N, C-alpha and C positions, 0 to 999 in steps of 0.2 A: 383368553389373554390377548390384548391388542398387540399387533405386530409393531415392532420398533422401527421407526423411520430413520433412514440415514440422515446425517447432518451435512449441510453445505459448508465446507470449511476451507480455510486458507491460512498459510503462515504469513505473518506480517511483522514489520518493525513499526510499533505505534509511536506516534509523535508526542512529545511533551505537551501538556495542556496549554501552556503559555504560547508555544509555537503555533498550535492550532488556532488560538485566538488571533495571533498576528496575521496568519494566512487568511482567516475570515475577514478581518478588517482591511487588509491590503488588497485581496483579490476577490474572494467569494462574494462580498457585498457589492462589488462593481459589475458582476456578470449579469447579462440579460436573462430574463425568465425563460426565454426560448431554449436555453441550455438546461440539461439535467445536472444541476449543481450538487456536488457531494456535500453532505452535512459536515460542518466543521468537526463535530465529535467523531466522525468516521475517517478522518484523514490519516493515512498510513502509507508505508512503502510495502507493497506486496512482494514477498519473497517467493511464494509458490502457491498457486491456486490448485487445490486438490480435487474440487468437485464434491460429489456426495460420498461420504464415508460412513461406514457403520461404526457403532460405539466400540466394538472390539478392535478395529483398526486404529481408532483414536487412542485407545488405551495402550496398544502395542507401540504406537509412535511415541507416546509419552515415556514408556519404558526405555525405548531405544535412545531417546534424547536425554535420559537422566544424567549421563556422564559426558554430555556434549562439551567439548573443549574448544572454544573459539575466543580470541581476545576482544575486549571492548575496543571501539574505535569511534572517531569523530566523523560526522557528516556535515557538509556545507551545502545549503540549498540556495540557489541564486539565479535561476533562469527559467523562463517560460518556454514551453514548446508544445508540439502537438503531434499526434499520430494521424496522418491522412485526413486532417480536418474533422476527425471523429472524436478524439479524446484530447482535452486540454490538460497539460500537466506542468508541474513545477519540477525542475531538474536538480539533480545531484551533481555538484561541481567538485566535491571532495568526498571521498569515501565510497565512490562507485565501485572501484576495484575490490574493496573489502566486502561490499554487498554482493558482488558477483561471486567472490570466494565463499561467502556464507551460504549463498544459494547452492553452490557446487557441493559444499560439505553436507548440507542438508539432504541433497539428492543422494549422495553416497551413503549416508547413515540410514536413510529410509528406503534405499533402493528405488529411487524415482528417476525417470529420465531427465537428464540435464537439458534445460531449455536454452538453446543457442541464441534465441531472440530476447532473452531476459535483459531488460533495460530498466534499471532502478529509477523510479520516479514517484511522484505523489500526484495521483489523479485529482484534478480540481472539478472537472465537469465533462459530460459527454454530450456530443452534438447529435441531435436526432432530426432537426428540421432546418437549421440555418444553411444557406448556400455557402459555397467555398469563399466567395468574395467577402461576405459579411463576417464569416468566421475568421478569416485572415485579418480583417480590420481589428477585431477584438484582440487577437494575438499580438498584433503590432502595437496596439495601445497599451496592453499590459506589459509588453517588453520594455516600455519606456520607464516603468516603475523601478526605482532602485530598491532592491530587496536582497539582503544577504543575511542568512541566519545559520547558526551552527547548533548542533546538539550531539551529545554523546550517546552512542548506541550501547546500552547495557544489557539488553535482552531482546528476544523476539517471542511472539505469541502465536498460538494456534487460535484462530478466531472462527466463530460460527457466524454465518451470514444468513439471516432470515429475510427473504424478499417480501416486502409489503407494498401496498399501493402508495404509501407515503414515502417510500424509499427503503433501502436496506437498513436493517438493524443488526448491529454487531454485538457479539458477546464473547468475551475471552474464555476459552476452555482451559488453557494452561499456558504457563510462561517458562521460557528457557533462559536462564541467566548466562551472560557471557562472563569470562574470567578477567580479572585485573591484570 
């Protein structure tokens, strides 16, 4: 019998399809090929990257989250930023404290260490080769674009990430609904 492999998993708030399309048209299509650009279909807000987990741990997490009680909330996205010229992101200007509280509650329920560096954002691209000056020019140009979108967070998902040469492929393993 073949040995079961662990799955590379993370919890995320997935964005509505219409919002993914707007981000694609507004930002992703304008980025240079030198950046490792996130596919529009993969845009999300990571709540917690778990790494490689066995099926049993995934099933246990699903069971522990069955009665998860956290209210729905609204998120507003409207600013461009970066982490040390390595990651280009779209920022959360409303709903950030709720996302941090959701991250915290998820940590408590699943007995995970709270990440003090947790900074809710939507990764647009990763920089592997551009120098600091060129990367900053891109950030400055994108910062001039007026962009403000809102959406309601009604759930979060456990996602599997399969790394491929063409980029990561994500698959939803289960969803946790937030309460009205």
